[in-house]
C-alpha positions in Angstrom: -16.5 29.8 7.8 -15.1 26.3 7.7 -14.6 24.1 10.7 -10.9 24.4 11.3 -11.0 21.0 13.0 -12.0 19.4 9.7 -9.1 21.1 7.9 -6.7 20.0 10.6 -8.0 16.4 10.3 -7.5 16.4 6.5 -3.9 17.4 7.0 -3.4 14.8 9.7 -4.4 12.2 7.1 -1.1 12.9 5.3 0.7 11.3 8.3 -2.0 9.0 9.6 -4.0 7.5 6.7 -6.3 5.7 9.2 -7.9 9.1 9.8 -9.4 9.3 6.3 -12.8 7.8 7.2 -13.2 10.5 9.9 -12.1 13.2 7.4 -14.6 11.9 4.8 -17.3 12.0 7.4 -16.6 15.6 8.1 -16.5 16.4 4.4 -19.9 14.8 4.0 -21.2 16.9 6.9 -20.4 20.0 4.9 -22.7 18.7 2.1 -25.5 17.3 4.3 -24.6 13.9 2.8 -24.7 10.4 4.2 -21.0 9.9 3.8 -17.9 10.2 1.8 -15.8 7.9 -0.4 -12.2 8.0 -1.5 -10.7 6.0 -4.4 -7.1 5.9 -5.4 -7.1 5.2 -9.2 -4.4 4.1 -11.7 -5.1 4.5 -15.4 -3.6 1.1 -16.1 -5.1 -1.1 -13.4 -8.1 0.8 -12.2 -9.1 1.2 -8.6 -6.2 0.6 -6.2 -7.7 1.6 -2.8 -11.2 2.5 -1.6 -12.1 4.1 1.7 -15.6 4.9 3.1 -16.7 7.0 6.0 -18.7 5.1 8.6 -22.0 6.0 7.1 -21.2 4.3 3.8 -19.2 1.3 4.7 -22.0 -1.2 4.1 -22.9 0.5 0.9 -19.3 0.4 -0.3 -18.9 -3.3 0.5 -22.1 -4.1 -1.4 -21.0 -1.7 -4.3 -17.8 -3.7 -4.7 -19.1 -7.3 -4.0 -22.1 -6.9 -6.3 -19.9 -5.7 -9.2 -21.0 -2.1 -9.5 -17.5 -0.7 -9.1 -16.4 -1.3 -12.8 -19.8 -0.3 -14.2 -20.0 3.1 -12.5 -18.9 5.8 -15.0 -19.1 8.8 -12.7 -15.4 8.7 -11.8 -14.1 8.6 -15.3 -16.5 11.4 -16.4 -15.3 13.6 -13.6 -11.7 12.7 -14.3 -12.1 13.3 -18.0 -13.5 16.7 -17.4 -10.2 17.9 -16.0 -12.2 20.3 -13.7 -10.3 21.6 -10.7 -13.3 21.4 -8.4 -16.3 19.3 -7.4 -18.9 18.3 -10.0 -22.4 16.9 -9.6 -24.2 14.3 -11.7 -26.0 17.1 -13.5 -22.6 18.4 -14.6 -21.6 15.2 -16.3 -24.9 13.4 -17.1 -28.1 14.3 -18.9 -31.3 13.5 -17.1 -32.0 10.8 -19.7 -28.6 9.2 -19.1 -29.2 9.1 -15.3 -32.6 7.5 -15.8 -31.1 4.8 -18.0 -28.0 4.2 -16.0 -28.3 0.8 -14.0 -25.9 2.1 -11.3 -28.5 4.8 -10.4 -31.6 2.7 -11.2 -30.6 -0.6 -9.6 -28.1 0.3 -6.9 -27.9 4.0 -5.8 -31.6 4.9 -5.7 -32.7 1.6 -4.1 -30.0 2.2 -1.4 -31.6 5.6 -0.8 -28.7 7.5 -2.5 -28.5 9.1 -5.9 -27.1 12.6 -5.5 -23.4 13.2 -5.2 -20.5 15.5 -5.9 -17.0 14.4 -6.8 -13.6 15.7 -7.7 -10.4 14.2 -9.0 -6.9 15.1 -7.9 -3.7 14.1 -9.8 -1.0 12.7 -7.6 2.8 13.0 -8.1 2.9 9.2 -8.7 0.8 9.6 -11.9 -2.2 8.1 -10.2 -5.4 10.0 -9.4 -7.4 10.5 -6.2 -11.2 10.6 -6.5 -13.3 12.0 -3.6 -17.0 12.0 -3.5 -19.8 12.8 -1.0 -23.0 10.8 -1.4 -26.3 12.4 -0.4 -29.6 10.7 0.1 -31.9 10.9 -2.9 -34.7 12.4 -0.9 -32.6 15.5 -0.1 -32.2 16.5 -3.8 -29.1 17.6 -5.7 -26.3 19.4 -4.1 -26.7 23.2 -4.1 -24.4 25.6 -5.9 -23.4 27.1 -2.5 -22.5 23.6 -1.2 -20.3 23.0 -4.2 -18.6 26.3 -3.6 -17.9 25.2 0.0 -16.5 21.9 -1.1 -14.3 23.6 -3.7 -12.8 25.7 -1.0 -11.9 22.5 0.8 -10.4 20.8 -2.3 -7.0 22.5 -2.1 -6.6 21.1 1.5 -7.5 17.6 0.2 -5.0 17.9 -2.6 -2.2 19.1 -0.4 -2.8 16.3 2.1 -2.9 13.6 -0.6 0.3 14.9 -2.3 2.1 15.2 1.0 1.1 11.6 1.9 2.3 10.3 -1.5 5.7 12.1 -1.2 6.2 11.0 2.3 5.6 7.4 1.3 8.0 7.7 -1.6 10.6 9.1 0.8 10.0 6.1 3.2 10.7 3.8 0.3 13.9 5.6 -0.5 14.9 5.4 3.2 14.4 1.7 3.2 16.6 1.2 0.2 19.2 3.6 1.5 19.3 1.9 5.0 19.9 -1.4 3.4 22.7 0.1 1.3 24.4 1.3 4.5 24.7 -2.2 5.7 25.9 -3.4 2.3 22.7 -4.8 0.8 21.5 -4.2 -2.7 17.8 -3.6 -2.5 14.8 -2.0 -4.2 11.2 -1.3 -3.3 8.5 -2.2 -5.8 4.7 -1.8 -6.2 2.0 -4.4 -6.9 2.9 -4.6 -10.6 6.7 -4.9 -10.0 7.5 -1.3 -10.9 10.5 0.1 -9.0 9.6 2.9 -6.6 13.0 3.3 -5.0 16.4 1.5 -5.2 19.9 2.0 -3.9 23.3 2.3 -5.7 24.4 -1.2 -4.8 21.4 -2.7 -6.7 22.0 -0.4 -9.7 25.6 -1.7 -10.1 24.6 -5.4 -10.2 24.8 -5.8 -13.9 25.7 -9.5 -13.5 22.3 -10.1 -11.8 19.6 -7.7 -12.9 18.4 -6.0 -16.1 16.7 -2.6 -15.9 13.6 -2.4 -18.2 11.4 0.3 -19.4 8.5 1.7 -17.3 10.4 1.3 -14.1 10.6 -2.5 -14.2 13.5 -4.8 -13.4 14.1 -8.5 -14.1 16.7 -10.9 -12.8 19.1 -12.3 -15.5 18.9 -15.8 -14.1 15.7 -16.9 -15.8 14.7 -19.4 -13.1 15.2 -16.8 -10.4 13.3 -14.2 -12.4 10.4 -16.6 -12.8 10.3 -17.0 -9.0 10.6 -13.2 -8.5 7.7 -12.5 -10.9 5.6 -15.2 -9.2 6.4 -13.6 -5.8 5.3 -10.2 -7.1 2.0 -11.7 -8.5 1.2 -13.2 -5.1 2.6 -10.4 -2.9 -0.8 -9.8 -1.4 -1.8 -13.4 -0.9 -2.2 -14.5 2.7 -1.9 -18.1 1.6 1.3 -17.5 -0.3 2.3 -20.3 -2.6 5.2 -18.6 -4.2 8.8 -18.8 -3.2 10.0 -15.8 -1.2 13.7 -16.7 -0.9 15.6 -18.2 -3.8 19.1 -18.5 -5.2 20.3 -16.3 -8.0 23.0 -17.5 -10.4 25.5 -14.9 -11.5 26.7 -14.6 -15.1 30.2 -14.5 -13.8 29.7 -17.9 -12.0 31.5 -16.5 -9.0 29.2 -14.5 -6.9 26.7 -16.5 -4.8 23.5 -14.5 -4.2 20.2 -15.2 -2.5 17.1 -13.0 -3.3 14.6 -12.3 -0.6 11.2 -10.8 -1.4 9.7 -9.2 1.7 6.0 -8.1 1.5 5.0 -4.7 2.9 1.7 -5.0 4.7 -0.6 -3.5 7.2 -0.1 0.2 8.1 3.2 0.3 6.2 1.1 0.4 3.1 0.1 3.9 2.1 -3.2 4.8 0.4 -1.6 6.6 -2.5 1.8 4.9 -3.0 1.6 1.2 -3.5 4.8 0.0 -1.9 4.1 -3.7 -2.1 7.4 -5.3 -1.3 11.2 -5.2 -1.1 13.7 -7.2 -3.1 17.0 -7.7 -1.2 20.0 -9.5 -2.8 22.4 -10.9 -0.2 25.6 -13.0 -0.2 24.8 -16.5 1.1 27.9 -16.9 3.3 27.6 -14.3 6.0 27.5 -16.3 9.3 26.4 -13.7 11.8 22.9 -12.8 13.0 21.9 -9.2 12.6 21.3 -7.1 15.7 17.9 -7.0 17.4 17.5 -3.3 16.6 18.2 -3.9 12.9 15.8 -6.7 12.7 13.1 -4.7 14.4 13.5 -1.6 12.2 13.7 -3.5 8.9 10.6 -5.6 9.4 8.4 -3.5 11.8 8.7 -6.2 14.6 8.0 -5.6 18.2 11.1 -5.8 20.5 10.0 -9.3 21.7 9.4 -10.5 18.1 12.8 -9.2 17.1 14.5 -11.1 19.9 12.7 -14.3 18.9 13.7 -13.8 15.3 17.3 -13.3 16.2 17.3 -16.2 18.6 16.0 -18.5 15.8 18.9 -17.3 13.6 21.5 -18.3 16.1 20.1 -21.7 16.4 17.9 -21.6 19.5 14.8 -23.7 19.7 11.3 -22.5 20.8 11.9 -24.2 24.2 15.2 -22.5 24.7 13.8 -19.1 23.7 10.9 -19.6 26.1 13.2 -20.6 29.0 15.6 -17.7 28.4 12.8 -15.2 28.3 10.8 -16.7 31.2 7.7 -17.0 29.0 5.6 -19.9 27.8 6.2 -21.9 24.7 2.8 -20.8 23.4 3.9 -17.2 23.7 7.0 -17.8 21.7 5.0 -19.7 19.1 2.7 -16.7 18.8 5.7 -14.5 18.3 7.2 -16.8 15.7 3.9 -16.6 13.8 4.0 -12.8 13.9 7.7 -12.9 12.7 6.7 -15.2 9.8 3.8 -12.9 8.9 5.8 -9.6 9.0 8.8 -11.0 7.1 6.7 -12.7 4.5 8.2 -16.1 5.2 6.4 -19.4 5.6 8.8 -21.5 7.6 11.2 -20.9 10.4 14.0 -22.0 8.1 13.1 -19.2 5.7 13.3 -16.6 8.5 16.8 -18.0 9.5 18.0 -17.8 5.8 16.6 -14.3 5.5 18.2 -12.9 8.6 21.5 -14.6 8.1 21.5 -13.0 4.7 21.3 -9.5 6.2 23.8 -10.1 8.9 26.4 -7.3 9.2 30.1 -7.7 9.5 31.6 -5.0 11.6 35.1 -3.9 10.8 
């Protein structure tokens, strides 16, 4: 009989991805293994995310840093098998292959590992989830009864992963729909620039964007598109060198538009759906500052950070903000840095331009 607490934890991961290490630890306990690993995989770009339970964090870090990740063929062999269950090495390797494989010989066995069971789960995004439990070599291969127990848990893993992916896709649609409600054309894209969600306002901007195959979009203004593609390429860079806000020339030479690329970072990133950023196209001549509530909801700011962001937009200095809030200037500077980080901007002037662009005119 399974530990119902473990099954509950697996389902909680759909809503709180930070719980996956604990769920993997529980899964490893079922197999008397040292720990568990989770990999989100895309057939085009390879490994997208990797998570380890506490017992394998050091091994996973070394596995990646020493270059074993692309050399390990266990994942692709399990995925290629199209088996709806867990498989061991003995199911996908011969003894001779295992003996000759440098991943086993030079990494796993020296680390005290060497026996495992893994399964692949296809996600609605077209990506795959690979889950494995890694057992110490001295304990021997995983038993048939243990594989059976893991197979009974696999449907729960699959449902949780699929629910998480669908929830994140729904969040992406909500972001674009919310921006549409305040009159802003917007789309959410992944690390490769593929569109995950968009709104009707963006879809009607034929003078500004071109919809390409494979879910991609480009900006008709070639200079602006070059900056957009550069922003996508460096979306995960903490020392960003690309432009995040830039003018877009319209083919009708009438409409003045500014593009803003806002990175999605931290806990807003899901394990299975790679929402990397938001492209927002805004008129340049809206004079008002958006409400504190709107700023906070769009960029995941704290109430204090949202107040600081809006105060900057209406022209207040750091000293004026500190005086009005009865806090120190250092506190305000810390909040300004947080605003820059969460909005993907690099200067206060970029924040001001971004927030003025999303200001709402109330009728």
